[in-house]
PDB file with SEQRES, HELIX, SHEET and CRYST1 records, atoms N, CA, C and O in Angstrom:
SEQRES   1 A   59  MET ALA ASP LEU PRO GLU PRO PRO PRO THR ILE LEU GLN          
SEQRES   2 A   59  PHE ASN ARG ARG GLY HIS LYS ALA MET SER TYR GLY ALA          
SEQRES   3 A   59  THR PRO LEU ASP GLY ALA ARG ILE ALA ARG ASP ILE ALA          
SEQRES   4 A   59  ALA LEU ASP THR PHE THR GLN GLY LEU ASP ARG SER SER          
SEQRES   5 A   59  SER VAL ALA ALA PRO LEU GLN                                  
HELIX    1 AA1 GLY A   31  LEU A   41  1                                  11    
SHEET    1 AA1 2 THR A  10  PHE A  14  0                                        
SHEET    2 AA1 2 LYS A  20  GLY A  25 -1                                        
CRYST1    1.000    1.000    1.000  90.00  90.00  90.00 P 1           1          
ATOM      1  N   MET A   1    -105.127 -43.869  24.442  1.00  0.00           N  
ATOM      2  CA  MET A   1    -104.416 -44.727  23.498  1.00  0.00           C  
ATOM      3  C   MET A   1    -105.150 -44.685  22.155  1.00  0.00           C  
ATOM      4  O   MET A   1    -106.373 -44.812  22.113  1.00  0.00           O  
ATOM      5  N   ALA A   2    -104.420 -44.511  21.080  1.00  0.00           N  
ATOM      6  CA  ALA A   2    -105.029 -44.450  19.762  1.00  0.00           C  
ATOM      7  C   ALA A   2    -105.519 -45.823  19.320  1.00  0.00           C  
ATOM      8  O   ALA A   2    -104.952 -46.856  19.678  1.00  0.00           O  
ATOM      9  N   ASP A   3    -106.586 -45.801  18.533  1.00  0.00           N  
ATOM     10  CA  ASP A   3    -107.111 -47.084  18.014  1.00  0.00           C  
ATOM     11  C   ASP A   3    -106.134 -47.648  16.999  1.00  0.00           C  
ATOM     12  O   ASP A   3    -105.634 -46.934  16.130  1.00  0.00           O  
ATOM     13  N   LEU A   4    -105.876 -48.923  17.123  1.00  0.00           N  
ATOM     14  CA  LEU A   4    -105.006 -49.624  16.189  1.00  0.00           C  
ATOM     15  C   LEU A   4    -105.821 -50.126  15.008  1.00  0.00           C  
ATOM     16  O   LEU A   4    -106.984 -50.492  15.180  1.00  0.00           O  
ATOM     17  N   PRO A   5    -105.248 -50.152  13.828  1.00  0.00           N  
ATOM     18  CA  PRO A   5    -105.990 -50.694  12.669  1.00  0.00           C  
ATOM     19  C   PRO A   5    -106.199 -52.189  12.825  1.00  0.00           C  
ATOM     20  O   PRO A   5    -105.401 -52.880  13.459  1.00  0.00           O  
ATOM     21  N   GLU A   6    -107.271 -52.673  12.246  1.00  0.00           N  
ATOM     22  CA  GLU A   6    -107.574 -54.097  12.259  1.00  0.00           C  
ATOM     23  C   GLU A   6    -106.577 -54.818  11.357  1.00  0.00           C  
ATOM     24  O   GLU A   6    -106.293 -54.343  10.258  1.00  0.00           O  
ATOM     25  N   PRO A   7    -106.035 -55.968  11.805  1.00  0.00           N  
ATOM     26  CA  PRO A   7    -105.150 -56.729  10.926  1.00  0.00           C  
ATOM     27  C   PRO A   7    -105.964 -57.346   9.786  1.00  0.00           C  
ATOM     28  O   PRO A   7    -107.170 -57.548   9.930  1.00  0.00           O  
ATOM     29  N   PRO A   8    -105.315 -57.647   8.652  1.00  0.00           N  
ATOM     30  CA  PRO A   8    -106.059 -58.270   7.568  1.00  0.00           C  
ATOM     31  C   PRO A   8    -106.461 -59.694   7.958  1.00  0.00           C  
ATOM     32  O   PRO A   8    -105.864 -60.302   8.846  1.00  0.00           O  
ATOM     33  N   PRO A   9    -107.500 -60.218   7.264  1.00  0.00           N  
ATOM     34  CA  PRO A   9    -107.882 -61.606   7.587  1.00  0.00           C  
ATOM     35  C   PRO A   9    -106.695 -62.534   7.281  1.00  0.00           C  
ATOM     36  O   PRO A   9    -105.919 -62.290   6.357  1.00  0.00           O  
ATOM     37  N   THR A  10    -106.580 -63.578   8.061  1.00  0.00           N  
ATOM     38  CA  THR A  10    -105.476 -64.527   7.903  1.00  0.00           C  
ATOM     39  C   THR A  10    -106.054 -65.928   7.782  1.00  0.00           C  
ATOM     40  O   THR A  10    -106.948 -66.319   8.533  1.00  0.00           O  
ATOM     41  N   ILE A  11    -105.518 -66.682   6.809  1.00  0.00           N  
ATOM     42  CA  ILE A  11    -105.837 -68.081   6.658  1.00  0.00           C  
ATOM     43  C   ILE A  11    -104.561 -68.879   6.809  1.00  0.00           C  
ATOM     44  O   ILE A  11    -103.553 -68.573   6.171  1.00  0.00           O  
ATOM     45  N   LEU A  12    -104.597 -69.903   7.652  1.00  0.00           N  
ATOM     46  CA  LEU A  12    -103.450 -70.800   7.833  1.00  0.00           C  
ATOM     47  C   LEU A  12    -103.807 -72.095   7.151  1.00  0.00           C  
ATOM     48  O   LEU A  12    -104.924 -72.595   7.278  1.00  0.00           O  
ATOM     49  N   GLN A  13    -102.838 -72.639   6.417  1.00  0.00           N  
ATOM     50  CA  GLN A  13    -103.027 -73.896   5.694  1.00  0.00           C  
ATOM     51  C   GLN A  13    -102.050 -74.913   6.272  1.00  0.00           C  
ATOM     52  O   GLN A  13    -100.865 -74.621   6.433  1.00  0.00           O  
ATOM     53  N   PHE A  14    -102.547 -76.101   6.582  1.00  0.00           N  
ATOM     54  CA  PHE A  14    -101.729 -77.139   7.208  1.00  0.00           C  
ATOM     55  C   PHE A  14    -101.656 -78.358   6.278  1.00  0.00           C  
ATOM     56  O   PHE A  14    -102.597 -78.641   5.536  1.00  0.00           O  
ATOM     57  N   ASN A  15    -100.523 -79.077   6.329  1.00  0.00           N  
ATOM     58  CA  ASN A  15    -100.422 -80.287   5.531  1.00  0.00           C  
ATOM     59  C   ASN A  15    -101.049 -81.443   6.297  1.00  0.00           C  
ATOM     60  O   ASN A  15    -101.558 -81.265   7.403  1.00  0.00           O  
ATOM     61  N   ARG A  16    -101.006 -82.638   5.691  1.00  0.00           N  
ATOM     62  CA  ARG A  16    -101.635 -83.834   6.285  1.00  0.00           C  
ATOM     63  C   ARG A  16    -101.023 -84.217   7.628  1.00  0.00           C  
ATOM     64  O   ARG A  16    -101.670 -84.885   8.434  1.00  0.00           O  
ATOM     65  N   ARG A  17     -99.797 -83.806   7.874  1.00  0.00           N  
ATOM     66  CA  ARG A  17     -99.133 -84.167   9.110  1.00  0.00           C  
ATOM     67  C   ARG A  17     -99.343 -83.114  10.199  1.00  0.00           C  
ATOM     68  O   ARG A  17     -98.814 -83.242  11.303  1.00  0.00           O  
ATOM     69  N   GLY A  18    -100.113 -82.081   9.885  1.00  0.00           N  
ATOM     70  CA  GLY A  18    -100.412 -81.050  10.867  1.00  0.00           C  
ATOM     71  C   GLY A  18     -99.395 -79.926  10.937  1.00  0.00           C  
ATOM     72  O   GLY A  18     -99.458 -79.090  11.839  1.00  0.00           O  
ATOM     73  N   HIS A  19     -98.469 -79.893  10.008  1.00  0.00           N  
ATOM     74  CA  HIS A  19     -97.486 -78.811   9.960  1.00  0.00           C  
ATOM     75  C   HIS A  19     -98.014 -77.650   9.133  1.00  0.00           C  
ATOM     76  O   HIS A  19     -98.686 -77.846   8.120  1.00  0.00           O  
ATOM     77  N   LYS A  20     -97.697 -76.430   9.581  1.00  0.00           N  
ATOM     78  CA  LYS A  20     -98.146 -75.256   8.817  1.00  0.00           C  
ATOM     79  C   LYS A  20     -97.451 -75.262   7.469  1.00  0.00           C  
ATOM     80  O   LYS A  20     -96.227 -75.366   7.386  1.00  0.00           O  
ATOM     81  N   ALA A  21     -98.248 -75.148   6.409  1.00  0.00           N  
ATOM     82  CA  ALA A  21     -97.708 -75.132   5.039  1.00  0.00           C  
ATOM     83  C   ALA A  21     -97.647 -73.717   4.488  1.00  0.00           C  
ATOM     84  O   ALA A  21     -96.663 -73.336   3.853  1.00  0.00           O  
ATOM     85  N   MET A  22     -98.687 -72.941   4.727  1.00  0.00           N  
ATOM     86  CA  MET A  22     -98.750 -71.580   4.186  1.00  0.00           C  
ATOM     87  C   MET A  22     -99.584 -70.753   5.111  1.00  0.00           C  
ATOM     88  O   MET A  22    -100.403 -71.275   5.869  1.00  0.00           O  
ATOM     89  N   SER A  23     -99.370 -69.424   5.050  1.00  0.00           N  
ATOM     90  CA  SER A  23    -100.287 -68.493   5.697  1.00  0.00           C  
ATOM     91  C   SER A  23    -100.566 -67.378   4.690  1.00  0.00           C  
ATOM     92  O   SER A  23     -99.673 -66.935   3.967  1.00  0.00           O  
ATOM     93  N   TYR A  24    -101.778 -66.951   4.660  1.00  0.00           N  
ATOM     94  CA  TYR A  24    -102.222 -65.936   3.747  1.00  0.00           C  
ATOM     95  C   TYR A  24    -102.822 -64.785   4.559  1.00  0.00           C  
ATOM     96  O   TYR A  24    -103.638 -65.012   5.452  1.00  0.00           O  
ATOM     97  N   GLY A  25    -102.432 -63.591   4.257  1.00  0.00           N  
ATOM     98  CA  GLY A  25    -102.976 -62.445   4.946  1.00  0.00           C  
ATOM     99  C   GLY A  25    -102.940 -61.242   4.019  1.00  0.00           C  
ATOM    100  O   GLY A  25    -101.885 -60.639   3.823  1.00  0.00           O  
ATOM    101  N   ALA A  26    -104.057 -60.897   3.463  1.00  0.00           N  
ATOM    102  CA  ALA A  26    -104.162 -59.770   2.571  1.00  0.00           C  
ATOM    103  C   ALA A  26    -105.624 -59.384   2.469  1.00  0.00           C  
ATOM    104  O   ALA A  26    -106.516 -60.176   2.774  1.00  0.00           O  
ATOM    105  N   THR A  27    -105.852 -58.166   2.039  1.00  0.00           N  
ATOM    106  CA  THR A  27    -107.210 -57.733   1.777  1.00  0.00           C  
ATOM    107  C   THR A  27    -107.267 -57.236   0.329  1.00  0.00           C  
ATOM    108  O   THR A  27    -106.612 -56.240   0.021  1.00  0.00           O  
ATOM    109  N   PRO A  28    -107.979 -57.848  -0.530  1.00  0.00           N  
ATOM    110  CA  PRO A  28    -108.771 -59.079  -0.327  1.00  0.00           C  
ATOM    111  C   PRO A  28    -107.881 -60.298  -0.458  1.00  0.00           C  
ATOM    112  O   PRO A  28    -106.797 -60.244  -1.039  1.00  0.00           O  
ATOM    113  N   LEU A  29    -108.363 -61.391   0.093  1.00  0.00           N  
ATOM    114  CA  LEU A  29    -107.627 -62.670  -0.063  1.00  0.00           C  
ATOM    115  C   LEU A  29    -107.729 -63.152  -1.501  1.00  0.00           C  
ATOM    116  O   LEU A  29    -108.761 -62.985  -2.150  1.00  0.00           O  
ATOM    117  N   ASP A  30    -106.644 -63.753  -1.997  1.00  0.00           N  
ATOM    118  CA  ASP A  30    -106.569 -64.243  -3.371  1.00  0.00           C  
ATOM    119  C   ASP A  30    -107.077 -65.684  -3.392  1.00  0.00           C  
ATOM    120  O   ASP A  30    -106.299 -66.625  -3.232  1.00  0.00           O  
ATOM    121  N   GLY A  31    -108.405 -65.853  -3.592  1.00  0.00           N  
ATOM    122  CA  GLY A  31    -109.029 -67.161  -3.581  1.00  0.00           C  
ATOM    123  C   GLY A  31    -108.476 -68.134  -4.612  1.00  0.00           C  
ATOM    124  O   GLY A  31    -108.347 -69.330  -4.350  1.00  0.00           O  
ATOM    125  N   ALA A  32    -108.149 -67.601  -5.796  1.00  0.00           N  
ATOM    126  CA  ALA A  32    -107.610 -68.460  -6.861  1.00  0.00           C  
ATOM    127  C   ALA A  32    -106.242 -69.036  -6.447  1.00  0.00           C  
ATOM    128  O   ALA A  32    -105.955 -70.209  -6.688  1.00  0.00           O  
ATOM    129  N   ARG A  33    -105.419 -68.203  -5.832  1.00  0.00           N  
ATOM    130  CA  ARG A  33    -104.101 -68.689  -5.398  1.00  0.00           C  
ATOM    131  C   ARG A  33    -104.252 -69.744  -4.301  1.00  0.00           C  
ATOM    132  O   ARG A  33    -103.579 -70.774  -4.319  1.00  0.00           O  
ATOM    133  N   ILE A  34    -105.141 -69.474  -3.352  1.00  0.00           N  
ATOM    134  CA  ILE A  34    -105.360 -70.441  -2.256  1.00  0.00           C  
ATOM    135  C   ILE A  34    -105.833 -71.755  -2.834  1.00  0.00           C  
ATOM    136  O   ILE A  34    -105.369 -72.806  -2.391  1.00  0.00           O  
ATOM    137  N   ALA A  35    -106.738 -71.749  -3.807  1.00  0.00           N  
ATOM    138  CA  ALA A  35    -107.225 -72.976  -4.420  1.00  0.00           C  
ATOM    139  C   ALA A  35    -106.081 -73.737  -5.126  1.00  0.00           C  
ATOM    140  O   ALA A  35    -105.994 -74.961  -5.021  1.00  0.00           O  
ATOM    141  N   ARG A  36    -105.210 -73.012  -5.842  1.00  0.00           N  
ATOM    142  CA  ARG A  36    -104.074 -73.656  -6.517  1.00  0.00           C  
ATOM    143  C   ARG A  36    -103.122 -74.278  -5.469  1.00  0.00           C  
ATOM    144  O   ARG A  36    -102.639 -75.396  -5.645  1.00  0.00           O  
ATOM    145  N   ASP A  37    -102.871 -73.551  -4.407  1.00  0.00           N  
ATOM    146  CA  ASP A  37    -101.987 -74.068  -3.371  1.00  0.00           C  
ATOM    147  C   ASP A  37    -102.568 -75.306  -2.696  1.00  0.00           C  
ATOM    148  O   ASP A  37    -101.834 -76.245  -2.389  1.00  0.00           O  
ATOM    149  N   ILE A  38    -103.864 -75.316  -2.465  1.00  0.00           N  
ATOM    150  CA  ILE A  38    -104.492 -76.510  -1.839  1.00  0.00           C  
ATOM    151  C   ILE A  38    -104.357 -77.703  -2.773  1.00  0.00           C  
ATOM    152  O   ILE A  38    -104.059 -78.807  -2.317  1.00  0.00           O  
ATOM    153  N   ALA A  39    -104.567 -77.506  -4.068  1.00  0.00           N  
ATOM    154  CA  ALA A  39    -104.441 -78.612  -5.024  1.00  0.00           C  
ATOM    155  C   ALA A  39    -102.997 -79.116  -5.052  1.00  0.00           C  
ATOM    156  O   ALA A  39    -102.774 -80.325  -5.115  1.00  0.00           O  
ATOM    157  N   ALA A  40    -102.012 -78.213  -5.006  1.00  0.00           N  
ATOM    158  CA  ALA A  40    -100.611 -78.639  -4.994  1.00  0.00           C  
ATOM    159  C   ALA A  40    -100.279 -79.358  -3.703  1.00  0.00           C  
ATOM    160  O   ALA A  40     -99.608 -80.390  -3.720  1.00  0.00           O  
ATOM    161  N   LEU A  41    -100.745 -78.820  -2.574  1.00  0.00           N  
ATOM    162  CA  LEU A  41    -100.458 -79.426  -1.284  1.00  0.00           C  
ATOM    163  C   LEU A  41    -101.063 -80.820  -1.199  1.00  0.00           C  
ATOM    164  O   LEU A  41    -100.498 -81.694  -0.543  1.00  0.00           O  
ATOM    165  N   ASP A  42    -102.195 -81.044  -1.845  1.00  0.00           N  
ATOM    166  CA  ASP A  42    -102.850 -82.352  -1.804  1.00  0.00           C  
ATOM    167  C   ASP A  42    -102.022 -83.435  -2.485  1.00  0.00           C  
ATOM    168  O   ASP A  42    -102.264 -84.618  -2.245  1.00  0.00           O  
ATOM    169  N   THR A  43    -101.053 -83.075  -3.325  1.00  0.00           N  
ATOM    170  CA  THR A  43    -100.220 -84.068  -3.980  1.00  0.00           C  
ATOM    171  C   THR A  43     -99.150 -84.642  -3.028  1.00  0.00           C  
ATOM    172  O   THR A  43     -98.528 -85.659  -3.333  1.00  0.00           O  
ATOM    173  N   PHE A  44     -98.945 -83.994  -1.895  1.00  0.00           N  
ATOM    174  CA  PHE A  44     -97.970 -84.465  -0.923  1.00  0.00           C  
ATOM    175  C   PHE A  44     -98.686 -85.303   0.126  1.00  0.00           C  
ATOM    176  O   PHE A  44     -99.106 -84.785   1.161  1.00  0.00           O  
ATOM    177  N   THR A  45     -98.823 -86.584  -0.139  1.00  0.00           N  
ATOM    178  CA  THR A  45     -99.638 -87.458   0.718  1.00  0.00           C  
ATOM    179  C   THR A  45     -99.044 -87.667   2.101  1.00  0.00           C  
ATOM    180  O   THR A  45     -99.777 -87.972   3.043  1.00  0.00           O  
ATOM    181  N   GLN A  46     -97.757 -87.514   2.243  1.00  0.00           N  
ATOM    182  CA  GLN A  46     -97.086 -87.725   3.527  1.00  0.00           C  
ATOM    183  C   GLN A  46     -96.643 -86.407   4.153  1.00  0.00           C  
ATOM    184  O   GLN A  46     -95.854 -86.416   5.098  1.00  0.00           O  
ATOM    185  N   GLY A  47     -97.117 -85.307   3.666  1.00  0.00           N  
ATOM    186  CA  GLY A  47     -96.686 -84.010   4.203  1.00  0.00           C  
ATOM    187  C   GLY A  47     -95.801 -83.302   3.198  1.00  0.00           C  
ATOM    188  O   GLY A  47     -95.553 -83.828   2.113  1.00  0.00           O  
ATOM    189  N   LEU A  48     -95.330 -82.139   3.534  1.00  0.00           N  
ATOM    190  CA  LEU A  48     -94.523 -81.346   2.613  1.00  0.00           C  
ATOM    191  C   LEU A  48     -93.197 -81.956   2.259  1.00  0.00           C  
ATOM    192  O   LEU A  48     -92.670 -81.723   1.171  1.00  0.00           O  
ATOM    193  N   ASP A  49     -92.649 -82.739   3.171  1.00  0.00           N  
ATOM    194  CA  ASP A  49     -91.313 -83.297   2.928  1.00  0.00           C  
ATOM    195  C   ASP A  49     -91.322 -84.595   2.134  1.00  0.00           C  
ATOM    196  O   ASP A  49     -90.257 -85.145   1.853  1.00  0.00           O  
ATOM    197  N   ARG A  50     -92.496 -85.099   1.765  1.00  0.00           N  
ATOM    198  CA  ARG A  50     -92.563 -86.349   0.981  1.00  0.00           C  
ATOM    199  C   ARG A  50     -93.703 -86.264  -0.014  1.00  0.00           C  
ATOM    200  O   ARG A  50     -94.861 -86.120   0.376  1.00  0.00           O  
ATOM    201  N   SER A  51     -93.385 -86.352  -1.292  1.00  0.00           N  
ATOM    202  CA  SER A  51     -94.441 -86.295  -2.298  1.00  0.00           C  
ATOM    203  C   SER A  51     -95.076 -87.667  -2.425  1.00  0.00           C  
ATOM    204  O   SER A  51     -94.610 -88.638  -1.829  1.00  0.00           O  
ATOM    205  N   SER A  52     -96.143 -87.738  -3.206  1.00  0.00           N  
ATOM    206  CA  SER A  52     -96.872 -89.003  -3.370  1.00  0.00           C  
ATOM    207  C   SER A  52     -96.087 -90.017  -4.183  1.00  0.00           C  
ATOM    208  O   SER A  52     -96.306 -91.220  -4.043  1.00  0.00           O  
ATOM    209  N   SER A  53     -95.177 -89.555  -5.027  1.00  0.00           N  
ATOM    210  CA  SER A  53     -94.369 -90.487  -5.795  1.00  0.00           C  
ATOM    211  C   SER A  53     -93.120 -90.835  -5.001  1.00  0.00           C  
ATOM    212  O   SER A  53     -92.420 -89.943  -4.522  1.00  0.00           O  
ATOM    213  N   VAL A  54     -92.840 -92.101  -4.861  1.00  0.00           N  
ATOM    214  CA  VAL A  54     -91.692 -92.565  -4.077  1.00  0.00           C  
ATOM    215  C   VAL A  54     -90.592 -93.005  -5.036  1.00  0.00           C  
ATOM    216  O   VAL A  54     -90.836 -93.786  -5.956  1.00  0.00           O  
ATOM    217  N   ALA A  55     -89.425 -92.517  -4.824  1.00  0.00           N  
ATOM    218  CA  ALA A  55     -88.285 -92.882  -5.685  1.00  0.00           C  
ATOM    219  C   ALA A  55     -87.873 -94.306  -5.408  1.00  0.00           C  
ATOM    220  O   ALA A  55     -88.015 -94.808  -4.293  1.00  0.00           O  
ATOM    221  N   ALA A  56     -87.366 -94.943  -6.430  1.00  0.00           N  
ATOM    222  CA  ALA A  56     -86.891 -96.325  -6.264  1.00  0.00           C  
ATOM    223  C   ALA A  56     -85.657 -96.330  -5.393  1.00  0.00           C  
ATOM    224  O   ALA A  56     -84.854 -95.401  -5.478  1.00  0.00           O  
ATOM    225  N   PRO A  57     -85.473 -97.335  -4.559  1.00  0.00           N  
ATOM    226  CA  PRO A  57     -84.308 -97.375  -3.681  1.00  0.00           C  
ATOM    227  C   PRO A  57     -83.014 -97.524  -4.507  1.00  0.00           C  
ATOM    228  O   PRO A  57     -83.000 -98.170  -5.555  1.00  0.00           O  
ATOM    229  N   LEU A  58     -81.930 -96.907  -4.001  1.00  0.00           N  
ATOM    230  CA  LEU A  58     -80.638 -97.029  -4.662  1.00  0.00           C  
ATOM    231  C   LEU A  58     -80.100 -98.440  -4.501  1.00  0.00           C  
ATOM    232  O   LEU A  58     -80.296 -99.073  -3.463  1.00  0.00           O  
ATOM    233  N   GLN A  59     -79.425 -98.930  -5.527  1.00  0.00           N  
ATOM    234  CA  GLN A  59     -78.880-100.281  -5.453  1.00  0.00           C  
ATOM    235  C   GLN A  59     -77.395-100.266  -5.553  1.00  0.00           C  
ATOM    236  O   GLN A  59     -76.763-101.321  -5.510  1.00  0.00           O  
TER     237      GLN A  59                                                      
END                                                                             
């Protein structure tokens, strides 16, 4: 059986609720992009489906 190539490194990013938010797999990994995505993800305090700002209820 022929040797298979090694897969690229993979980083999984999860939100505060434990749901997978992003996956990164490339050689080399883009550290600047990962840092930007982490900062953006941190603004979603309740997970990806709810941002930190809460809209006023409809009246």
